[in-house]
PDB file of all heavy atoms in Angstrom:
ATOM      1  N   MET A   1      18.021  -2.375 -11.031  1.00  0.00           N
ATOM      2  CA  MET A   1      18.388  -2.895  -9.793  1.00  0.00           C
ATOM      3  C   MET A   1      18.729  -1.623  -8.774  1.00  0.00           C
ATOM      4  O   MET A   1      19.267  -0.653  -9.285  1.00  0.00           O
ATOM      5  CB  MET A   1      19.677  -3.784  -9.969  1.00  0.00           C
ATOM      6  CG  MET A   1      20.023  -4.423  -8.656  1.00  0.00           C
ATOM      7  SD  MET A   1      21.402  -5.537  -8.987  1.00  0.00           S
ATOM      8  CE  MET A   1      21.103  -6.611  -7.696  1.00  0.00           C
ATOM      9  N   LEU A   2      18.264  -1.815  -7.597  1.00  0.00           N
ATOM     10  CA  LEU A   2      18.505  -0.708  -6.561  1.00  0.00           C
ATOM     11  C   LEU A   2      19.812  -1.022  -5.871  1.00  0.00           C
ATOM     12  O   LEU A   2      20.027  -2.188  -5.521  1.00  0.00           O
ATOM     13  CB  LEU A   2      17.375  -0.609  -5.633  1.00  0.00           C
ATOM     14  CG  LEU A   2      16.091  -0.127  -6.291  1.00  0.00           C
ATOM     15  CD1 LEU A   2      14.933  -0.129  -5.297  1.00  0.00           C
ATOM     16  CD2 LEU A   2      16.155   1.276  -6.842  1.00  0.00           C
ATOM     17  N   GLU A   3      20.532   0.021  -5.593  1.00  0.00           N
ATOM     18  CA  GLU A   3      21.779  -0.178  -4.811  1.00  0.00           C
ATOM     19  C   GLU A   3      21.560   0.587  -3.500  1.00  0.00           C
ATOM     20  O   GLU A   3      21.034   1.673  -3.439  1.00  0.00           O
ATOM     21  CB  GLU A   3      22.936   0.173  -5.528  1.00  0.00           C
ATOM     22  CG  GLU A   3      23.234  -0.559  -6.761  1.00  0.00           C
ATOM     23  CD  GLU A   3      24.415   0.038  -7.542  1.00  0.00           C
ATOM     24  OE1 GLU A   3      25.301   0.730  -6.877  1.00  0.00           O
ATOM     25  OE2 GLU A   3      24.568  -0.249  -8.741  1.00  0.00           O
ATOM     26  N   LYS A   4      22.236   0.058  -2.379  1.00  0.00           N
ATOM     27  CA  LYS A   4      22.239   0.777  -1.056  1.00  0.00           C
ATOM     28  C   LYS A   4      23.088   2.018  -1.216  1.00  0.00           C
ATOM     29  O   LYS A   4      24.145   2.011  -1.814  1.00  0.00           O
ATOM     30  CB  LYS A   4      22.764  -0.073   0.058  1.00  0.00           C
ATOM     31  CG  LYS A   4      21.766  -1.125   0.481  1.00  0.00           C
ATOM     32  CD  LYS A   4      22.436  -1.837   1.684  1.00  0.00           C
ATOM     33  CE  LYS A   4      21.367  -2.751   2.311  1.00  0.00           C
ATOM     34  NZ  LYS A   4      21.890  -3.484   3.365  1.00  0.00           N
ATOM     35  N   SER A   5      22.662   3.117  -0.576  1.00  0.00           N
ATOM     36  CA  SER A   5      23.464   4.336  -0.614  1.00  0.00           C
ATOM     37  C   SER A   5      24.627   4.153   0.436  1.00  0.00           C
ATOM     38  O   SER A   5      24.231   3.668   1.550  1.00  0.00           O
ATOM     39  CB  SER A   5      22.569   5.470  -0.266  1.00  0.00           C
ATOM     40  OG  SER A   5      23.315   6.605  -0.096  1.00  0.00           O
ATOM     41  N   GLU A   6      25.697   4.718   0.166  1.00  0.00           N
ATOM     42  CA  GLU A   6      26.875   4.711   1.141  1.00  0.00           C
ATOM     43  C   GLU A   6      26.694   5.945   2.051  1.00  0.00           C
ATOM     44  O   GLU A   6      27.400   6.050   3.008  1.00  0.00           O
ATOM     45  CB  GLU A   6      28.093   4.681   0.439  1.00  0.00           C
ATOM     46  CG  GLU A   6      28.431   3.433  -0.389  1.00  0.00           C
ATOM     47  CD  GLU A   6      28.469   2.217   0.524  1.00  0.00           C
ATOM     48  OE1 GLU A   6      28.980   2.253   1.660  1.00  0.00           O
ATOM     49  OE2 GLU A   6      27.946   1.120  -0.017  1.00  0.00           O
ATOM     50  N   GLU A   7      25.814   6.929   1.613  1.00  0.00           N
ATOM     51  CA  GLU A   7      25.701   8.080   2.482  1.00  0.00           C
ATOM     52  C   GLU A   7      24.959   7.810   3.727  1.00  0.00           C
ATOM     53  O   GLU A   7      23.878   7.124   3.798  1.00  0.00           O
ATOM     54  CB  GLU A   7      24.988   9.202   1.635  1.00  0.00           C
ATOM     55  CG  GLU A   7      24.804  10.436   2.392  1.00  0.00           C
ATOM     56  CD  GLU A   7      24.000  11.428   1.435  1.00  0.00           C
ATOM     57  OE1 GLU A   7      23.770  11.207   0.354  1.00  0.00           O
ATOM     58  OE2 GLU A   7      23.577  12.506   2.053  1.00  0.00           O
ATOM     59  N   LYS A   8      25.507   8.275   4.880  1.00  0.00           N
ATOM     60  CA  LYS A   8      24.764   8.098   6.160  1.00  0.00           C
ATOM     61  C   LYS A   8      24.131   9.412   6.446  1.00  0.00           C
ATOM     62  O   LYS A   8      24.658  10.495   6.413  1.00  0.00           O
ATOM     63  CB  LYS A   8      25.784   7.684   7.273  1.00  0.00           C
ATOM     64  CG  LYS A   8      26.280   6.226   7.091  1.00  0.00           C
ATOM     65  CD  LYS A   8      27.119   5.863   8.231  1.00  0.00           C
ATOM     66  CE  LYS A   8      27.728   4.460   8.001  1.00  0.00           C
ATOM     67  NZ  LYS A   8      28.513   3.976   9.129  1.00  0.00           N
ATOM     68  N   ILE A   9      22.806   9.348   6.946  1.00  0.00           N
ATOM     69  CA  ILE A   9      22.056  10.498   7.297  1.00  0.00           C
ATOM     70  C   ILE A   9      21.892  10.449   8.794  1.00  0.00           C
ATOM     71  O   ILE A   9      21.463   9.425   9.394  1.00  0.00           O
ATOM     72  CB  ILE A   9      20.760  10.493   6.709  1.00  0.00           C
ATOM     73  CG1 ILE A   9      20.966  10.540   5.234  1.00  0.00           C
ATOM     74  CG2 ILE A   9      19.799  11.699   7.031  1.00  0.00           C
ATOM     75  CD1 ILE A   9      19.773  10.315   4.335  1.00  0.00           C
ATOM     76  N   GLU A  10      22.265  11.532   9.522  1.00  0.00           N
ATOM     77  CA  GLU A  10      21.999  11.773  10.988  1.00  0.00           C
ATOM     78  C   GLU A  10      20.775  12.461  11.200  1.00  0.00           C
ATOM     79  O   GLU A  10      20.589  13.429  10.602  1.00  0.00           O
ATOM     80  CB  GLU A  10      23.234  12.413  11.664  1.00  0.00           C
ATOM     81  CG  GLU A  10      24.525  11.648  11.699  1.00  0.00           C
ATOM     82  CD  GLU A  10      25.542  12.388  12.523  1.00  0.00           C
ATOM     83  OE1 GLU A  10      25.171  13.005  13.541  1.00  0.00           O
ATOM     84  OE2 GLU A  10      26.686  12.357  12.148  1.00  0.00           O
ATOM     85  N   ILE A  11      19.928  11.786  11.924  1.00  0.00           N
ATOM     86  CA  ILE A  11      18.740  12.471  12.415  1.00  0.00           C
ATOM     87  C   ILE A  11      18.767  12.875  13.887  1.00  0.00           C
ATOM     88  O   ILE A  11      18.903  11.949  14.756  1.00  0.00           O
ATOM     89  CB  ILE A  11      17.514  11.535  12.153  1.00  0.00           C
ATOM     90  CG1 ILE A  11      17.448  11.271  10.619  1.00  0.00           C
ATOM     91  CG2 ILE A  11      16.132  12.241  12.648  1.00  0.00           C
ATOM     92  CD1 ILE A  11      16.349  10.172  10.339  1.00  0.00           C
ATOM     93  N   LYS A  12      18.599  14.161  14.149  1.00  0.00           N
ATOM     94  CA  LYS A  12      18.588  14.606  15.543  1.00  0.00           C
ATOM     95  C   LYS A  12      17.200  15.011  15.934  1.00  0.00           C
ATOM     96  O   LYS A  12      16.473  15.692  15.178  1.00  0.00           O
ATOM     97  CB  LYS A  12      19.464  15.858  15.672  1.00  0.00           C
ATOM     98  CG  LYS A  12      20.992  15.592  15.364  1.00  0.00           C
ATOM     99  CD  LYS A  12      21.765  16.737  15.580  1.00  0.00           C
ATOM    100  CE  LYS A  12      23.184  16.464  15.247  1.00  0.00           C
ATOM    101  NZ  LYS A  12      24.054  17.485  15.439  1.00  0.00           N
ATOM    102  N   LYS A  13      16.707  14.285  16.914  1.00  0.00           N
ATOM    103  CA  LYS A  13      15.383  14.550  17.417  1.00  0.00           C
ATOM    104  C   LYS A  13      15.213  15.734  18.283  1.00  0.00           C
ATOM    105  O   LYS A  13      15.990  15.977  19.168  1.00  0.00           O
ATOM    106  CB  LYS A  13      14.824  13.486  18.154  1.00  0.00           C
ATOM    107  CG  LYS A  13      14.530  12.154  17.397  1.00  0.00           C
ATOM    108  CD  LYS A  13      13.867  11.109  18.205  1.00  0.00           C
ATOM    109  CE  LYS A  13      13.699   9.891  17.277  1.00  0.00           C
ATOM    110  NZ  LYS A  13      12.945   8.880  18.020  1.00  0.00           N
ATOM    111  N   ARG A  14      14.404  16.802  17.851  1.00  0.00           N
ATOM    112  CA  ARG A  14      14.221  17.920  18.702  1.00  0.00           C
ATOM    113  C   ARG A  14      12.880  18.039  19.289  1.00  0.00           C
ATOM    114  O   ARG A  14      12.755  18.636  20.319  1.00  0.00           O
ATOM    115  CB  ARG A  14      14.427  19.170  17.761  1.00  0.00           C
ATOM    116  CG  ARG A  14      15.772  19.262  17.228  1.00  0.00           C
ATOM    117  CD  ARG A  14      16.011  20.468  16.395  1.00  0.00           C
ATOM    118  NE  ARG A  14      17.352  20.387  15.882  1.00  0.00           N
ATOM    119  CZ  ARG A  14      17.803  21.313  14.973  1.00  0.00           C
ATOM    120  NH1 ARG A  14      17.040  22.315  14.635  1.00  0.00           N
ATOM    121  NH2 ARG A  14      18.961  21.152  14.568  1.00  0.00           N
ATOM    122  N   LYS A  15      11.936  17.387  18.663  1.00  0.00           N
ATOM    123  CA  LYS A  15      10.552  17.355  19.217  1.00  0.00           C
ATOM    124  C   LYS A  15       9.857  16.020  18.868  1.00  0.00           C
ATOM    125  O   LYS A  15      10.170  15.401  18.006  1.00  0.00           O
ATOM    126  CB  LYS A  15       9.769  18.543  18.840  1.00  0.00           C
ATOM    127  CG  LYS A  15       9.427  18.756  17.311  1.00  0.00           C
ATOM    128  CD  LYS A  15       8.750  19.891  17.056  1.00  0.00           C
ATOM    129  CE  LYS A  15       8.523  20.034  15.469  1.00  0.00           C
ATOM    130  NZ  LYS A  15       7.792  21.293  15.194  1.00  0.00           N
ATOM    131  N   THR A  16       8.762  15.798  19.601  1.00  0.00           N
ATOM    132  CA  THR A  16       8.072  14.589  19.327  1.00  0.00           C
ATOM    133  C   THR A  16       6.761  14.946  18.688  1.00  0.00           C
ATOM    134  O   THR A  16       6.129  15.913  19.060  1.00  0.00           O
ATOM    135  CB  THR A  16       7.729  13.832  20.626  1.00  0.00           C
ATOM    136  OG1 THR A  16       8.942  13.531  21.245  1.00  0.00           O
ATOM    137  CG2 THR A  16       6.961  12.491  20.426  1.00  0.00           C
ATOM    138  N   THR A  17       6.379  14.235  17.666  1.00  0.00           N
ATOM    139  CA  THR A  17       5.205  14.409  16.812  1.00  0.00           C
ATOM    140  C   THR A  17       4.308  13.305  16.930  1.00  0.00           C
ATOM    141  O   THR A  17       4.767  12.195  16.634  1.00  0.00           O
ATOM    142  CB  THR A  17       5.405  14.840  15.438  1.00  0.00           C
ATOM    143  OG1 THR A  17       6.340  15.965  15.395  1.00  0.00           O
ATOM    144  CG2 THR A  17       4.208  15.213  14.670  1.00  0.00           C
ATOM    145  N   PHE A  18       2.988  13.444  17.307  1.00  0.00           N
ATOM    146  CA  PHE A  18       2.081  12.302  17.285  1.00  0.00           C
ATOM    147  C   PHE A  18       1.197  12.655  16.052  1.00  0.00           C
ATOM    148  O   PHE A  18       0.733  13.628  15.757  1.00  0.00           O
ATOM    149  CB  PHE A  18       1.165  12.316  18.549  1.00  0.00           C
ATOM    150  CG  PHE A  18       1.952  11.957  19.746  1.00  0.00           C
ATOM    151  CD1 PHE A  18       2.455  12.890  20.710  1.00  0.00           C
ATOM    152  CD2 PHE A  18       2.108  10.579  19.993  1.00  0.00           C
ATOM    153  CE1 PHE A  18       3.199  12.426  21.710  1.00  0.00           C
ATOM    154  CE2 PHE A  18       2.767  10.082  21.097  1.00  0.00           C
ATOM    155  CZ  PHE A  18       3.315  11.099  22.005  1.00  0.00           C
ATOM    156  N   LEU A  19       0.941  11.491  15.422  1.00  0.00           N
ATOM    157  CA  LEU A  19       0.102  11.530  14.235  1.00  0.00           C
ATOM    158  C   LEU A  19      -1.066  10.536  14.388  1.00  0.00           C
ATOM    159  O   LEU A  19      -0.798   9.289  14.593  1.00  0.00           O
ATOM    160  CB  LEU A  19       0.873  11.278  12.908  1.00  0.00           C
ATOM    161  CG  LEU A  19       0.021  11.136  11.646  1.00  0.00           C
ATOM    162  CD1 LEU A  19      -0.545  12.454  11.228  1.00  0.00           C
ATOM    163  CD2 LEU A  19       0.990  10.635  10.527  1.00  0.00           C
ATOM    164  N   ASN A  20      -2.254  10.954  14.263  1.00  0.00           N
ATOM    165  CA  ASN A  20      -3.449  10.079  14.272  1.00  0.00           C
ATOM    166  C   ASN A  20      -4.146  10.234  13.064  1.00  0.00           C
ATOM    167  O   ASN A  20      -4.581  11.315  12.622  1.00  0.00           O
ATOM    168  CB  ASN A  20      -4.307  10.516  15.579  1.00  0.00           C
ATOM    169  CG  ASN A  20      -5.466   9.597  15.674  1.00  0.00           C
ATOM    170  OD1 ASN A  20      -5.460   8.421  15.229  1.00  0.00           O
ATOM    171  ND2 ASN A  20      -6.517  10.032  16.277  1.00  0.00           N
ATOM    172  N   VAL A  21      -4.416   9.071  12.392  1.00  0.00           N
ATOM    173  CA  VAL A  21      -5.118   8.895  11.193  1.00  0.00           C
ATOM    174  C   VAL A  21      -6.398   8.256  11.471  1.00  0.00           C
ATOM    175  O   VAL A  21      -6.448   7.171  11.917  1.00  0.00           O
ATOM    176  CB  VAL A  21      -4.370   8.327  10.090  1.00  0.00           C
ATOM    177  CG1 VAL A  21      -5.148   8.219   8.846  1.00  0.00           C
ATOM    178  CG2 VAL A  21      -3.063   8.905   9.886  1.00  0.00           C
ATOM    179  N   GLY A  22      -7.518   8.938  11.195  1.00  0.00           N
ATOM    180  CA  GLY A  22      -8.774   8.379  11.418  1.00  0.00           C
ATOM    181  C   GLY A  22      -9.745   9.437  11.964  1.00  0.00           C
ATOM    182  O   GLY A  22      -9.378  10.666  12.116  1.00  0.00           O
ATOM    183  N   ARG A  23     -10.870   8.902  12.531  1.00  0.00           N
ATOM    184  CA  ARG A  23     -11.874   9.829  13.026  1.00  0.00           C
ATOM    185  C   ARG A  23     -11.408  10.198  14.470  1.00  0.00           C
ATOM    186  O   ARG A  23     -10.891   9.325  15.196  1.00  0.00           O
ATOM    187  CB  ARG A  23     -13.253   9.203  13.163  1.00  0.00           C
ATOM    188  CG  ARG A  23     -13.906   8.993  11.788  1.00  0.00           C
ATOM    189  CD  ARG A  23     -15.292   8.478  12.034  1.00  0.00           C
ATOM    190  NE  ARG A  23     -15.386   7.433  13.038  1.00  0.00           N
ATOM    191  CZ  ARG A  23     -15.699   6.194  12.823  1.00  0.00           C
ATOM    192  NH1 ARG A  23     -16.046   5.846  11.597  1.00  0.00           N
ATOM    193  NH2 ARG A  23     -15.846   5.293  13.800  1.00  0.00           N
ATOM    194  N   HIS A  24     -11.541  11.439  14.902  1.00  0.00           N
ATOM    195  CA  HIS A  24     -11.207  11.902  16.167  1.00  0.00           C
ATOM    196  C   HIS A  24     -12.491  11.902  17.038  1.00  0.00           C
ATOM    197  O   HIS A  24     -13.020  12.848  17.277  1.00  0.00           O
ATOM    198  CB  HIS A  24     -10.521  13.246  16.100  1.00  0.00           C
ATOM    199  CG  HIS A  24      -9.278  13.238  15.512  1.00  0.00           C
ATOM    200  ND1 HIS A  24      -8.312  14.318  15.546  1.00  0.00           N
ATOM    201  CD2 HIS A  24      -8.643  12.259  14.638  1.00  0.00           C
ATOM    202  CE1 HIS A  24      -7.312  14.046  14.823  1.00  0.00           C
ATOM    203  NE2 HIS A  24      -7.462  12.818  14.217  1.00  0.00           N
ATOM    204  N   GLU A  25     -12.847  10.761  17.537  1.00  0.00           N
ATOM    205  CA  GLU A  25     -13.899  10.650  18.378  1.00  0.00           C
ATOM    206  C   GLU A  25     -13.504  10.612  19.912  1.00  0.00           C
ATOM    207  O   GLU A  25     -12.853   9.595  20.300  1.00  0.00           O
ATOM    208  CB  GLU A  25     -14.786   9.284  18.116  1.00  0.00           C
ATOM    209  CG  GLU A  25     -15.454   9.351  16.842  1.00  0.00           C
ATOM    210  CD  GLU A  25     -16.204   7.949  16.639  1.00  0.00           C
ATOM    211  OE1 GLU A  25     -16.806   7.535  17.651  1.00  0.00           O
ATOM    212  OE2 GLU A  25     -16.191   7.516  15.462  1.00  0.00           O
ATOM    213  N   GLU A  26     -13.744  11.565  20.609  1.00  0.00           N
ATOM    214  CA  GLU A  26     -13.315  11.579  21.942  1.00  0.00           C
ATOM    215  C   GLU A  26     -13.935  10.561  22.818  1.00  0.00           C
ATOM    216  O   GLU A  26     -13.308   9.957  23.713  1.00  0.00           O
ATOM    217  CB  GLU A  26     -13.607  12.986  22.632  1.00  0.00           C
ATOM    218  CG  GLU A  26     -13.131  13.180  24.043  1.00  0.00           C
ATOM    219  CD  GLU A  26     -11.671  12.975  24.186  1.00  0.00           C
ATOM    220  OE1 GLU A  26     -10.885  13.259  23.310  1.00  0.00           O
ATOM    221  OE2 GLU A  26     -11.349  12.639  25.300  1.00  0.00           O
ATOM    222  N   ILE A  27     -15.192  10.262  22.605  1.00  0.00           N
ATOM    223  CA  ILE A  27     -15.885   9.214  23.453  1.00  0.00           C
ATOM    224  C   ILE A  27     -15.179   7.855  23.291  1.00  0.00           C
ATOM    225  O   ILE A  27     -14.999   7.263  24.362  1.00  0.00           O
ATOM    226  CB  ILE A  27     -17.344   9.088  23.003  1.00  0.00           C
ATOM    227  CG1 ILE A  27     -18.018  10.400  23.298  1.00  0.00           C
ATOM    228  CG2 ILE A  27     -18.035   7.930  23.703  1.00  0.00           C
ATOM    229  CD1 ILE A  27     -19.506  10.425  22.787  1.00  0.00           C
ATOM    230  N   SER A  28     -14.889   7.403  22.107  1.00  0.00           N
ATOM    231  CA  SER A  28     -14.310   6.105  21.913  1.00  0.00           C
ATOM    232  C   SER A  28     -12.811   5.979  22.037  1.00  0.00           C
ATOM    233  O   SER A  28     -12.219   5.018  22.394  1.00  0.00           O
ATOM    234  CB  SER A  28     -14.719   5.398  20.685  1.00  0.00           C
ATOM    235  OG  SER A  28     -14.378   6.157  19.592  1.00  0.00           O
ATOM    236  N   LYS A  29     -12.148   7.038  21.614  1.00  0.00           N
ATOM    237  CA  LYS A  29     -10.628   7.058  21.533  1.00  0.00           C
ATOM    238  C   LYS A  29      -9.912   7.802  22.657  1.00  0.00           C
ATOM    239  O   LYS A  29      -8.716   7.439  22.906  1.00  0.00           O
ATOM    240  CB  LYS A  29     -10.134   7.618  20.269  1.00  0.00           C
ATOM    241  CG  LYS A  29     -10.768   6.866  19.074  1.00  0.00           C
ATOM    242  CD  LYS A  29     -10.140   7.243  17.723  1.00  0.00           C
ATOM    243  CE  LYS A  29     -10.938   6.516  16.699  1.00  0.00           C
ATOM    244  NZ  LYS A  29     -10.217   5.956  15.671  1.00  0.00           N
ATOM    245  N   ASN A  30     -10.656   8.579  23.362  1.00  0.00           N
ATOM    246  CA  ASN A  30     -10.071   9.337  24.481  1.00  0.00           C
ATOM    247  C   ASN A  30      -8.758   9.971  24.221  1.00  0.00           C
ATOM    248  O   ASN A  30      -7.734   9.735  24.957  1.00  0.00           O
ATOM    249  CB  ASN A  30     -10.092   8.450  25.734  1.00  0.00           C
ATOM    250  CG  ASN A  30      -9.900   9.162  27.024  1.00  0.00           C
ATOM    251  OD1 ASN A  30     -10.099  10.377  27.111  1.00  0.00           O
ATOM    252  ND2 ASN A  30      -9.647   8.544  28.146  1.00  0.00           N
ATOM    253  N   LEU A  31      -8.613  10.743  23.124  1.00  0.00           N
ATOM    254  CA  LEU A  31      -7.281  11.319  22.744  1.00  0.00           C
ATOM    255  C   LEU A  31      -6.872  12.390  23.768  1.00  0.00           C
ATOM    256  O   LEU A  31      -5.602  12.548  23.904  1.00  0.00           O
ATOM    257  CB  LEU A  31      -7.408  11.954  21.313  1.00  0.00           C
ATOM    258  CG  LEU A  31      -7.704  10.949  20.178  1.00  0.00           C
ATOM    259  CD1 LEU A  31      -7.937  11.666  18.920  1.00  0.00           C
ATOM    260  CD2 LEU A  31      -6.519   9.968  20.096  1.00  0.00           C
ATOM    261  N   SER A  32      -7.751  12.960  24.495  1.00  0.00           N
ATOM    262  CA  SER A  32      -7.266  14.068  25.414  1.00  0.00           C
ATOM    263  C   SER A  32      -6.433  13.443  26.504  1.00  0.00           C
ATOM    264  O   SER A  32      -5.509  14.063  27.107  1.00  0.00           O
ATOM    265  CB  SER A  32      -8.473  14.785  25.980  1.00  0.00           C
ATOM    266  OG  SER A  32      -9.383  13.846  26.643  1.00  0.00           O
ATOM    267  N   MET A  33      -6.621  12.179  26.880  1.00  0.00           N
ATOM    268  CA  MET A  33      -5.871  11.483  27.902  1.00  0.00           C
ATOM    269  C   MET A  33      -4.449  11.313  27.308  1.00  0.00           C
ATOM    270  O   MET A  33      -3.451  11.440  28.063  1.00  0.00           O
ATOM    271  CB  MET A  33      -6.393  10.087  28.201  1.00  0.00           C
ATOM    272  CG  MET A  33      -5.617   9.356  29.273  1.00  0.00           C
ATOM    273  SD  MET A  33      -6.296   7.797  29.879  1.00  0.00           S
ATOM    274  CE  MET A  33      -6.240   6.804  28.406  1.00  0.00           C
ATOM    275  N   LEU A  34      -4.351  11.040  26.051  1.00  0.00           N
ATOM    276  CA  LEU A  34      -2.927  10.898  25.439  1.00  0.00           C
ATOM    277  C   LEU A  34      -2.115  12.264  25.650  1.00  0.00           C
ATOM    278  O   LEU A  34      -1.031  12.241  26.040  1.00  0.00           O
ATOM    279  CB  LEU A  34      -3.067  10.577  23.951  1.00  0.00           C
ATOM    280  CG  LEU A  34      -1.767  10.640  23.231  1.00  0.00           C
ATOM    281  CD1 LEU A  34      -0.796   9.598  23.588  1.00  0.00           C
ATOM    282  CD2 LEU A  34      -2.029  10.498  21.738  1.00  0.00           C
ATOM    283  N   PHE A  35      -2.883  13.360  25.414  1.00  0.00           N
ATOM    284  CA  PHE A  35      -2.156  14.754  25.540  1.00  0.00           C
ATOM    285  C   PHE A  35      -1.782  14.905  26.917  1.00  0.00           C
ATOM    286  O   PHE A  35      -0.710  15.448  27.220  1.00  0.00           O
ATOM    287  CB  PHE A  35      -3.044  15.811  24.903  1.00  0.00           C
ATOM    288  CG  PHE A  35      -3.331  15.527  23.498  1.00  0.00           C
ATOM    289  CD1 PHE A  35      -4.628  15.597  23.079  1.00  0.00           C
ATOM    290  CD2 PHE A  35      -2.359  15.326  22.633  1.00  0.00           C
ATOM    291  CE1 PHE A  35      -4.905  15.460  21.646  1.00  0.00           C
ATOM    292  CE2 PHE A  35      -2.702  15.240  21.217  1.00  0.00           C
ATOM    293  CZ  PHE A  35      -3.871  15.246  20.787  1.00  0.00           C
ATOM    294  N   ARG A  36      -2.610  14.639  27.936  1.00  0.00           N
ATOM    295  CA  ARG A  36      -2.364  14.808  29.308  1.00  0.00           C
ATOM    296  C   ARG A  36      -1.230  13.892  29.763  1.00  0.00           C
ATOM    297  O   ARG A  36      -0.263  14.366  30.393  1.00  0.00           O
ATOM    298  CB  ARG A  36      -3.640  14.461  30.147  1.00  0.00           C
ATOM    299  CG  ARG A  36      -4.760  15.464  30.095  1.00  0.00           C
ATOM    300  CD  ARG A  36      -5.851  15.271  31.144  1.00  0.00           C
ATOM    301  NE  ARG A  36      -6.384  14.016  31.240  1.00  0.00           N
ATOM    302  CZ  ARG A  36      -7.360  13.613  30.521  1.00  0.00           C
ATOM    303  NH1 ARG A  36      -7.998  14.493  29.697  1.00  0.00           N
ATOM    304  NH2 ARG A  36      -7.865  12.331  30.652  1.00  0.00           N
ATOM    305  N   CYS A  37      -1.054  12.701  29.193  1.00  0.00           N
ATOM    306  CA  CYS A  37      -0.026  11.765  29.572  1.00  0.00           C
ATOM    307  C   CYS A  37       1.332  12.257  29.132  1.00  0.00           C
ATOM    308  O   CYS A  37       2.373  12.329  29.699  1.00  0.00           O
ATOM    309  CB  CYS A  37      -0.262  10.417  29.144  1.00  0.00           C
ATOM    310  SG  CYS A  37      -1.605   9.608  30.017  1.00  0.00           S
ATOM    311  N   VAL A  38       1.247  12.828  27.823  1.00  0.00           N
ATOM    312  CA  VAL A  38       2.524  13.279  27.217  1.00  0.00           C
ATOM    313  C   VAL A  38       2.995  14.555  27.913  1.00  0.00           C
ATOM    314  O   VAL A  38       4.119  14.651  28.219  1.00  0.00           O
ATOM    315  CB  VAL A  38       2.268  13.616  25.670  1.00  0.00           C
ATOM    316  CG1 VAL A  38       3.408  14.429  25.201  1.00  0.00           C
ATOM    317  CG2 VAL A  38       2.037  12.395  24.937  1.00  0.00           C
ATOM    318  N   LYS A  39       2.144  15.460  28.289  1.00  0.00           N
ATOM    319  CA  LYS A  39       2.490  16.640  29.128  1.00  0.00           C
ATOM    320  C   LYS A  39       3.076  16.207  30.425  1.00  0.00           C
ATOM    321  O   LYS A  39       4.121  16.752  30.798  1.00  0.00           O
ATOM    322  CB  LYS A  39       1.304  17.516  29.316  1.00  0.00           C
ATOM    323  CG  LYS A  39       1.521  18.722  30.103  1.00  0.00           C
ATOM    324  CD  LYS A  39       0.407  19.744  30.246  1.00  0.00           C
ATOM    325  CE  LYS A  39       0.742  20.948  31.027  1.00  0.00           C
ATOM    326  NZ  LYS A  39       1.947  21.032  31.777  1.00  0.00           N
ATOM    327  N   LYS A  40       2.529  15.269  30.989  1.00  0.00           N
ATOM    328  CA  LYS A  40       3.054  14.798  32.319  1.00  0.00           C
ATOM    329  C   LYS A  40       4.474  14.179  32.238  1.00  0.00           C
ATOM    330  O   LYS A  40       5.420  14.490  32.920  1.00  0.00           O
ATOM    331  CB  LYS A  40       2.146  13.733  32.987  1.00  0.00           C
ATOM    332  CG  LYS A  40       2.511  13.286  34.253  1.00  0.00           C
ATOM    333  CD  LYS A  40       1.479  12.357  35.048  1.00  0.00           C
ATOM    334  CE  LYS A  40       1.929  12.091  36.395  1.00  0.00           C
ATOM    335  NZ  LYS A  40       1.006  11.216  37.086  1.00  0.00           N
ATOM    336  N   LEU A  41       4.688  13.424  31.146  1.00  0.00           N
ATOM    337  CA  LEU A  41       6.010  12.853  30.872  1.00  0.00           C
ATOM    338  C   LEU A  41       7.008  13.989  30.569  1.00  0.00           C
ATOM    339  O   LEU A  41       8.102  13.841  31.052  1.00  0.00           O
ATOM    340  CB  LEU A  41       5.897  11.851  29.683  1.00  0.00           C
ATOM    341  CG  LEU A  41       5.239  10.532  29.976  1.00  0.00           C
ATOM    342  CD1 LEU A  41       4.992   9.800  28.611  1.00  0.00           C
ATOM    343  CD2 LEU A  41       6.027   9.681  30.941  1.00  0.00           C
ATOM    344  N   LEU A  42       6.544  14.889  29.782  1.00  0.00           N
ATOM    345  CA  LEU A  42       7.476  15.947  29.453  1.00  0.00           C
ATOM    346  C   LEU A  42       7.900  16.800  30.695  1.00  0.00           C
ATOM    347  O   LEU A  42       8.917  17.328  30.799  1.00  0.00           O
ATOM    348  CB  LEU A  42       7.009  16.894  28.407  1.00  0.00           C
ATOM    349  CG  LEU A  42       6.885  16.223  26.975  1.00  0.00           C
ATOM    350  CD1 LEU A  42       6.061  17.217  26.025  1.00  0.00           C
ATOM    351  CD2 LEU A  42       8.195  15.921  26.409  1.00  0.00           C
ATOM    352  N   ASP A  43       6.771  17.065  31.553  1.00  0.00           N
ATOM    353  CA  ASP A  43       7.134  17.850  32.786  1.00  0.00           C
ATOM    354  C   ASP A  43       8.041  17.096  33.697  1.00  0.00           C
ATOM    355  O   ASP A  43       8.879  17.829  34.383  1.00  0.00           O
ATOM    356  CB  ASP A  43       5.796  18.159  33.444  1.00  0.00           C
ATOM    357  CG  ASP A  43       4.927  19.097  32.716  1.00  0.00           C
ATOM    358  OD1 ASP A  43       5.446  19.876  31.833  1.00  0.00           O
ATOM    359  OD2 ASP A  43       3.704  19.168  32.891  1.00  0.00           O
ATOM    360  N   GLU A  44       7.945  15.814  33.825  1.00  0.00           N
ATOM    361  CA  GLU A  44       8.803  14.965  34.788  1.00  0.00           C
ATOM    362  C   GLU A  44      10.167  14.646  34.201  1.00  0.00           C
ATOM    363  O   GLU A  44      10.942  14.178  34.852  1.00  0.00           O
ATOM    364  CB  GLU A  44       7.943  13.725  35.125  1.00  0.00           C
ATOM    365  CG  GLU A  44       6.716  14.021  35.886  1.00  0.00           C
ATOM    366  CD  GLU A  44       5.948  12.777  36.248  1.00  0.00           C
ATOM    367  OE1 GLU A  44       6.438  11.721  35.919  1.00  0.00           O
ATOM    368  OE2 GLU A  44       4.874  12.907  36.857  1.00  0.00           O
ATOM    369  N   LYS A  45      10.225  14.853  32.815  1.00  0.00           N
ATOM    370  CA  LYS A  45      11.471  14.452  32.089  1.00  0.00           C
ATOM    371  C   LYS A  45      11.843  13.030  32.293  1.00  0.00           C
ATOM    372  O   LYS A  45      12.905  12.674  32.628  1.00  0.00           O
ATOM    373  CB  LYS A  45      12.518  15.505  32.337  1.00  0.00           C
ATOM    374  CG  LYS A  45      12.183  16.858  31.718  1.00  0.00           C
ATOM    375  CD  LYS A  45      13.240  17.728  31.956  1.00  0.00           C
ATOM    376  CE  LYS A  45      12.798  19.146  31.522  1.00  0.00           C
ATOM    377  NZ  LYS A  45      13.613  20.207  31.516  1.00  0.00           N
TER     378      LYS A  45
END
């Protein structure tokens, strides 16, 4: 039987990581647009 741990873990976010699993087809998935949008969001805070 599994028991819940009483220990609390604090996670501090320092950076954002994007993970894409699959084929990286620019034509159908347009991943470069995602990178441009993230850059714009980071620049504008």
